[in-house]
C-alpha positions, 0 to 999 in steps of 0.5 A: 400636837394638832393633827388637824392641819394640812402642810403644804409642801410647795411653799412649805407652810401650815394650812390651820384654818379655812381662810388659809385653806381658801388661799391654798385652793386658790394658789394651787388652781391658779398655779397647777390649772389655770396658768399652764392651760393659759400657756398651751393655749397662747402656743396653740393659738400661735401655731394653729391661726393663720396669721396671713390675713395681717398686711406687712409692708415690704420692709417687713417681709425682706427683714426675716422669716414670717411666722408661717415659714417658721411653722413649716420648719418647726414641723419638719 
């Protein structure tokens, strides 16, 4: 048995050459770092930015809670 391989438990496959190793690194870099970081940044931008500068019509105001009201309810 050749011991010069890597086993990828996430995808349940063997990494046996350089091109597969580069694909392995790129996949894990995206799935374990970039994707969770982009989700976190999106949530933080939604909660931390003041969105009141966007004009709303009177119908939109009556239709439901604003983002500011949702933030207040979330933080209480």
